[in-house]
Each structure stands twice: as structure tokens, then as C-alpha cells.
C-alpha positions in Angstrom: -43.3 -188.2 33.0 -40.9 -191.0 34.2 -37.5 -191.3 32.8 -37.0 -193.3 29.6 -34.2 -195.8 29.7 -31.8 -197.5 27.4 -33.1 -200.6 28.4 -36.7 -199.8 27.4 -35.9 -198.7 24.0 -33.7 -201.8 23.3 -36.7 -203.9 24.3 -38.9 -202.0 21.9 -36.2 -202.1 19.0 -35.8 -206.0 19.7 -39.6 -206.7 19.2 -39.8 -204.7 16.2 -36.9 -206.5 14.9 -37.8 -209.9 15.6 -41.7 -209.4 15.2 -41.8 -211.9 18.0 -41.7 -211.6 21.8 -40.0 -214.9 22.5 -37.2 -214.4 20.2 -36.7 -210.7 21.5 -36.8 -211.8 25.0 -34.1 -214.4 24.1 -31.9 -212.0 22.3 -32.1 -209.6 25.3 -31.7 -212.3 28.0 -35.0 -211.2 29.5 -38.0 -213.1 30.6 -41.2 -212.2 28.4 -42.9 -210.6 31.2 -40.1 -208.3 32.0 -39.7 -207.6 28.1 -43.6 -206.8 28.1 -43.3 -204.5 31.3 -40.2 -202.6 29.7 -42.2 -201.7 26.7 -45.6 -201.1 28.5 -43.4 -198.5 30.7 -41.8 -197.0 27.7 -45.3 -196.4 26.2 -46.6 -195.1 29.4 -43.5 -192.5 29.7 -44.4 -191.4 26.0 -48.1 -191.3 26.4 -49.3 -193.8 23.7 -48.9 -197.1 22.1 -46.0 -198.3 19.9 -47.2 -201.6 19.2 -50.8 -202.6 18.7 -51.4 -206.2 20.1 -53.9 -208.7 19.2 -54.4 -212.3 20.3 -51.7 -213.9 18.5 -49.9 -211.0 16.9 -49.0 -207.5 17.0 -48.1 -204.5 14.6 -46.4 -201.3 14.9 -48.7 -198.2 15.4 -47.9 -195.4 13.0 -46.1 -193.8 16.0 -44.2 -196.9 16.7 -43.2 -197.0 12.8 -42.0 -193.5 13.1 -40.1 -194.0 16.3 -38.4 -197.5 15.3 -35.6 -196.1 13.0 -34.9 -193.2 15.5 -34.7 -195.6 18.1 -32.4 -197.9 16.4 -30.1 -194.7 15.5 -30.3 -193.8 19.1 -29.0 -197.1 20.0 -26.2 -197.2 17.4 -25.0 -193.8 18.6 -25.0 -194.8 22.2 -23.2 -198.2 21.5 -20.6 -196.5 19.1 -19.9 -193.9 21.8 -19.5 -196.3 24.7 -17.2 -198.7 22.4 -15.2 -195.7 21.6 -14.7 -194.8 25.4 -13.9 -198.2 26.1 -11.2 -198.2 23.4 -9.9 -195.0 24.9 -9.7 -196.1 28.2 -8.0 -199.4 27.1 -5.5 -197.2 25.0 -6.8 -198.9 21.7 -7.8 -195.3 20.2 -7.3 -191.8 21.5 -5.2 -188.5 20.6 -2.7 -187.0 22.6 -1.9 -183.4 22.1 1.5 -182.5 23.6 4.1 -179.3 23.3 7.6 -179.9 23.8 10.8 -177.6 23.7 12.9 -178.1 20.9 16.0 -179.5 22.7 13.8 -182.4 24.0 11.4 -182.9 21.0 14.2 -183.2 18.5 16.6 -185.3 20.8 14.9 -187.7 23.4 11.1 -187.6 22.9 11.1 -189.6 19.8 12.6 -192.4 21.5 9.7 -192.4 24.1 7.2 -192.1 21.6 8.5 -194.8 19.8 7.9 -197.0 23.1 4.7 -195.8 23.5 3.5 -196.3 19.9 4.8 -200.0 20.1 2.3 -200.9 22.8 -0.5 -198.6 21.6 -0.2 -198.2 17.8 -3.6 -196.6 17.1 -3.1 -194.0 19.6 -2.4 -190.6 17.8 0.1 -188.1 18.8 0.0 -184.5 17.9 3.4 -182.7 18.7 4.1 -179.2 19.0 7.9 -178.3 18.6 7.7 -175.0 20.4 10.1 -172.9 22.8 9.9 -173.3 26.6 7.7 -170.2 27.2 5.1 -171.2 24.7 5.1 -174.7 26.0 3.9 -173.2 29.2 1.3 -171.0 27.3 -0.2 -174.0 25.2 -0.7 -176.1 28.4 -2.1 -173.0 30.5 -4.5 -172.3 27.6 -5.7 -176.1 27.3 -4.3 -176.3 23.7 -2.4 -179.2 24.6 -2.7 -181.7 27.4 0.8 -182.3 28.2 3.9 -179.9 27.9 7.6 -180.8 28.3 10.0 -178.0 29.4 12.3 -176.7 32.2 10.4 -176.0 35.3 8.3 -173.1 35.0 7.8 -170.4 37.7 5.6 -171.4 40.5 1.8 -171.1 39.5 -1.7 -172.3 41.0 -2.9 -173.6 37.8 0.2 -175.7 36.6 1.3 -178.8 38.1 5.3 -179.8 37.2 6.5 -183.3 37.5 10.2 -183.6 37.3 11.7 -186.1 35.0 15.5 -185.4 35.2 18.1 -182.8 35.8 19.9 -181.7 32.8 23.7 -180.1 32.8 24.5 -177.7 30.3 27.6 -178.3 28.1 30.0 -176.3 25.9 29.9 -176.5 22.1 32.8 -175.9 20.2 33.9 -176.3 16.7 35.4 -179.6 15.5 39.2 -178.0 15.3 38.9 -175.9 18.4 41.8 -176.1 20.8 39.1 -176.4 23.7 38.5 -179.8 22.2 41.6 -181.0 24.1 40.2 -179.8 27.3 38.7 -182.4 29.5 36.5 -179.7 31.2 35.8 -176.1 30.0 35.0 -172.8 31.8 32.9 -170.0 30.7 35.9 -167.6 31.0 37.9 -169.7 28.6 34.6 -170.4 26.5 33.8 -166.5 26.0 37.2 -165.8 24.5 35.2 -166.8 21.3 32.2 -165.5 19.8 29.1 -166.9 21.4 26.1 -167.9 19.7 22.7 -168.3 21.5 18.9 -168.5 21.3 17.1 -165.3 20.8 15.1 -164.0 23.8 12.7 -164.7 25.7 14.4 -168.1 25.6 14.3 -169.7 29.1 17.4 -171.5 28.2 19.3 -168.2 27.2 18.0 -166.5 30.3 19.6 -169.5 32.4 22.8 -169.2 30.6 23.1 -165.4 30.9 22.1 -165.5 34.6 25.0 -168.2 35.3 27.6 -166.1 33.1 26.8 -162.8 34.9 27.3 -164.5 38.4 30.6 -165.5 37.2 31.4 -161.6 36.7 31.6 -162.2 32.9 30.1 -160.4 30.3 26.9 -161.9 28.6 27.5 -160.6 24.9 26.2 -162.8 22.0 27.6 -162.5 18.8 25.0 -164.2 16.8 21.4 -165.1 17.9 19.2 -167.9 16.4 15.6 -169.2 16.9 16.6 -172.7 16.4 19.1 -175.0 18.1 19.8 -176.7 14.8 21.2 -173.5 13.4 23.2 -172.9 16.3 24.8 -176.4 16.1 25.5 -175.7 12.1 27.1 -172.2 13.0 29.3 -173.6 15.5 30.2 -176.5 13.2 31.1 -173.8 10.7 33.6 -172.2 13.1 31.4 -169.4 13.5 31.4 -169.2 17.3 30.8 -171.3 20.5 27.6 -172.0 22.3 26.2 -173.4 25.6 23.3 -176.1 25.2 21.6 -178.5 27.6 23.2 -181.6 27.7 20.4 -183.6 26.1 21.5 -181.9 22.9 24.9 -183.5 22.5 23.9 -186.0 20.0 22.0 -183.3 17.9 25.0 -181.0 18.1 27.4 -183.8 17.2 25.2 -184.9 14.4 25.5 -181.3 13.1 29.4 -181.5 13.2 29.9 -179.4 16.6 31.7 -181.0 19.4 30.4 -180.8 23.2 32.7 -180.7 26.2 31.7 -180.7 29.8 31.2 -177.2 31.4 32.3 -177.1 34.8 32.3 -173.4 35.7 29.5 -172.1 35.8 27.8 -175.4 36.3 24.2 -174.7 34.8 21.6 -177.4 35.7 17.8 -177.3 35.1 14.8 -179.8 35.9 13.0 -181.0 32.7 9.9 -182.2 33.6 6.1 -182.8 32.6 3.9 -179.7 32.9 0.1 -180.3 33.1 -3.1 -178.2 34.2 -3.8 -178.8 38.0 -7.7 -179.1 38.0 -8.0 -180.8 34.7 -7.7 -184.6 34.7 -5.6 -186.2 31.9 -7.1 -188.7 29.4 -6.2 -192.3 29.6 -4.2 -191.9 26.6 -2.1 -189.1 28.0 -1.8 -190.8 31.5 -0.1 -193.8 29.5 2.2 -191.4 27.8 3.5 -189.7 30.9 4.0 -193.1 32.5 6.5 -194.0 29.4 8.2 -190.7 29.9 8.7 -191.5 33.5 10.0 -195.0 32.8 12.4 -193.7 29.9 13.9 -190.6 31.4 13.7 -190.8 35.6 17.1 -192.2 35.5 18.4 -189.6 32.6 21.0 -187.2 34.2 
């Protein structure tokens, strides 16, 4: 049996709808011989007649009557599917699933999403605000297409595309003496109670490693799962903290003050995490382009 083509099915549906070969041929931009040949080939592939022809007219056979509504639905489903794909490739529709660490999701990402949605208002974005380690896990498992986090450990299944280097800053209460210092060191900062994220936070690990290298003791007095809580605790004079510079606006909005941390100087790359062997959707490729334009110059 030869393969049945959509062209043959369209020919049959057009003739059944128009009840006229000439009109059907014109609608499909085919010659009448080409139209007749397409239907004949379809009938041969199916093993029987769909149209009962006479000298001047034709009628659908019982099999043709049964096939006609199914053929129409088949063409509709195909056209809907291709129209949907075209819309996705043109970024008129689509859905993006993205995971981002809270420090980025709550500070810089909304601006980038706003720029993207201004150009592509019908693309839906599902955002997961999770800790850095969970970002990596969700990308690796395929739960999300894109992740935004600190550079993960090298692995064969993940790809990291840097956006910018982030430098950590000291966070102090509004009336704290360190507010008068142009630059702060960890030695001075740790004379106060330290507030940090709970393990296994990658951010916490970076801070702990840097402080230990200075020969200082990393002994948090308070731990929290959320940066928002840390900001409020510092603002309430419960202690001090160290956070990425991209959190400065958030900390200030919460009532805490940020000062440059010169020793140790803690830096980490922030970038886009994807799976190596899985191509991104057109919508996600568009968002990665927006992210690069927005943050490639961020420091």
C-alpha cells in the first residue's frame, strides 16, 4: 500500500464539500486532471471507491460518507497543530519554564521578563523561585528549560552561559557604626552577630569558604531560608549579613544598609543553566537573548 498524503485527503474533502470538481480544483489551485489523479491515488491506497462517478455528477459512496467527517477533522487537527507551531516559532505563543535563585528572581529577573513580555505578550512564563541547588536539580531533571543561578560544578549534562560576575556586599542595620565606613572587612563585620542562609545554600558555602580563608570563624547566630527574612532581621538590628550585590535594592527596601566588602572579596558568576543535549524552544531562546542583552554588562 502506498502512503496516503495530506494533499490527497485535501483533494477528497474539497470535492466532497464543493460537490464540483472544477470548484474544488480552483480552491486548491490544482488542475482538474491533477485533482482527479490525487483522489484516484487515495482510493487505490485505501482499497476502494470514495466517490461514485457518473457522466455528469458524482456522489459519495457509503465508505466516502463515513470517511468525510474524519478526513475533515484530520485536516483541522493538522492545520491547528502547524498553526500553533508557527506561532511558537514566531514567539506569538508558547510557554517557558524557568527556575531562578531567589536573589535573582526577586531583584533583577522581573525587569528582564518585563522587557520580554513587552515584545511577546502571549508567551506564558512559569517561574520557580528556588534555592541555587534546586535550580540545578530542576534543569537536570527536565522540570524546567532554563535555570539562572551561580555557576554549578562542571558536569557533562549541563551547560552554563555566564551573564555577569556578582560581588558580595556587607549588610548592616541602619544605625550601625559601619555605615560610616566606605569599605568593610569581614574582621570588623564579624564583631557582630552574623545572619546567613541555611545550608545547603551555595551562597552560604561561598561566604563560609571565603571567611575561613581569612582565618576567621564562621559562626552564624541566626539562619534563615529566605533573603527577605535576613534583610528584615538586619534592619531590626539583630545582626549583620553578607549577600550578593544584586540583592542591594531588596535589602535597602527592607530597611537594611549595604556597604562594599573589600576583604575577603567574594565573587561568583551568575548565568543561564541548560541541558546540553536538549535544544531550547523558540520562546526560551528568545528569553535567553533578552537576559544576555539586559545583564551582560551587569557587575
